[in-house]
C-alpha positions in Angstrom: 124.2 46.7 25.1 120.9 48.1 23.7 121.4 46.1 20.5 121.9 42.9 22.5 118.7 43.5 24.4 116.8 44.1 21.1 118.0 40.9 19.7 117.1 39.0 22.9 113.6 40.5 22.8 113.2 39.5 19.2 114.3 36.0 19.9 111.9 35.7 22.9 109.0 36.9 20.7 109.9 34.3 18.1 110.1 31.6 20.8 106.7 32.7 22.2 105.1 32.4 18.7 106.7 29.0 18.2 105.4 27.9 21.7 101.9 29.1 20.8 101.9 27.3 17.5 103.1 24.1 19.2 100.4 24.4 21.9 97.7 24.9 19.3 98.9 21.9 17.4 98.8 19.8 20.6 95.2 20.8 21.2 94.2 19.3 17.9 95.9 16.0 18.6 92.9 13.9 19.8 90.9 14.5 16.6 94.0 14.1 14.3 94.9 10.8 15.8 91.5 9.2 16.0 91.9 5.5 15.1 89.2 4.6 12.6 88.0 1.0 12.6 85.4 -0.7 10.5 82.8 -2.6 12.6 79.8 -4.9 12.2 77.4 -6.3 14.8 79.2 -8.7 17.0 76.5 -11.4 16.3 76.9 -11.1 12.5 79.3 -14.0 12.3 82.0 -12.0 10.5 85.5 -12.2 11.9 87.3 -9.8 9.5 87.1 -8.1 6.1 89.9 -7.3 3.7 90.7 -3.8 2.6 89.3 -4.6 -0.9 86.1 -5.9 0.6 85.6 -2.7 2.6 86.4 -0.6 -0.5 83.9 -2.6 -2.5 81.2 -2.2 0.1 81.7 1.5 0.8 82.2 2.5 -2.9 79.1 0.5 -4.0 80.9 -2.0 -6.1 79.7 -5.1 -4.2 77.2 -4.8 -1.4 77.3 -8.3 0.1 79.0 -9.4 3.3 80.9 -12.7 3.3 77.9 -14.3 5.0 75.8 -13.6 1.9 73.6 -11.0 3.6 73.3 -7.6 1.9 75.7 -5.0 3.3 74.1 -1.7 4.5 77.0 0.7 4.9 76.6 3.9 6.9 78.7 7.1 6.8 79.6 9.3 9.7 78.4 12.9 9.5 80.8 15.2 7.6 81.4 17.6 10.5 82.9 15.2 13.0 86.0 14.6 10.8 86.0 10.8 11.0 84.4 10.5 7.6 87.2 12.4 5.9 89.8 10.4 7.8 88.1 7.1 6.8 88.1 7.8 3.1 91.6 9.3 3.2 92.9 6.1 4.8 90.7 3.7 2.8 91.2 5.1 -0.8 93.5 8.1 -0.4 90.8 10.5 -1.5 89.3 13.6 0.1 85.6 14.2 0.6 85.2 16.3 -2.5 86.6 13.5 -4.6 84.3 11.0 -2.9 81.3 13.3 -3.5 82.1 13.5 -7.2 82.4 9.8 -7.4 79.0 9.3 -5.8 77.3 12.0 -7.8 78.4 10.1 -11.0 77.2 6.8 -9.8 74.0 8.1 -8.2 72.8 10.0 -11.3 73.7 7.2 -13.6 71.3 5.0 -11.5 74.0 2.4 -10.7 74.0 2.3 -6.9 73.1 4.6 -4.0 75.8 5.9 -1.6 76.1 4.7 2.0 73.4 5.9 4.3 74.1 9.4 5.6 73.5 9.5 9.3 73.4 12.6 11.6 75.6 11.5 14.4 78.2 9.0 15.5 75.6 7.5 17.9 73.2 6.9 15.0 75.9 5.1 13.1 76.7 2.9 16.1 72.9 2.2 16.5 72.6 1.4 12.8 75.4 -1.1 13.0 73.9 -3.1 15.9 70.3 -2.9 14.8 70.4 -3.4 11.0 71.0 -6.8 9.5 74.1 -6.3 7.3 74.9 -3.0 9.0 78.5 -1.9 8.6 80.2 1.3 9.5 83.3 3.0 10.8 83.8 4.5 14.2 86.6 5.7 16.5 88.2 2.8 18.3 87.3 4.4 21.6 83.6 3.7 20.8 84.1 -0.1 20.4 82.4 -2.2 22.9 81.1 -5.8 23.2 78.1 -5.1 20.8 80.4 -4.6 17.8 83.3 -6.5 16.2 86.2 -4.7 14.6 86.5 -6.3 11.1 89.2 -4.0 9.7 91.6 -1.5 11.2 94.0 1.0 9.6 96.6 0.5 12.3 100.0 -0.4 10.9 
């Protein structure tokens, strides 16, 4: 009988740990499932951009929007996690790989990286106030002032 109770207690401990891990995982869901969208000012006259156009703009290969105006891309701050998610979904690279890419381009004098802004609000303000402003935000931030031009949704 004592052996059965010991096994039962061990199983309960294991289930408790599993439950705690599951709970910790669920607490992280909102950040992990943020839907990143690429947006421009609603008055910019751009309906959509292809994935290649967004890659070219954010990796400095071509900095013009389809309307002919110069694109001014803005990056989210590193600490909010959206930046890493954006580049992972856009080009399947982590931030260290993106930083190496930009270091090579910047020091060779080819092109500057996207503007580094301090907060998600600053990125949103940049998009609506800067001619050619383009950035990525969480879909929950989208309102009538911006237009989603590319989404990573399946």
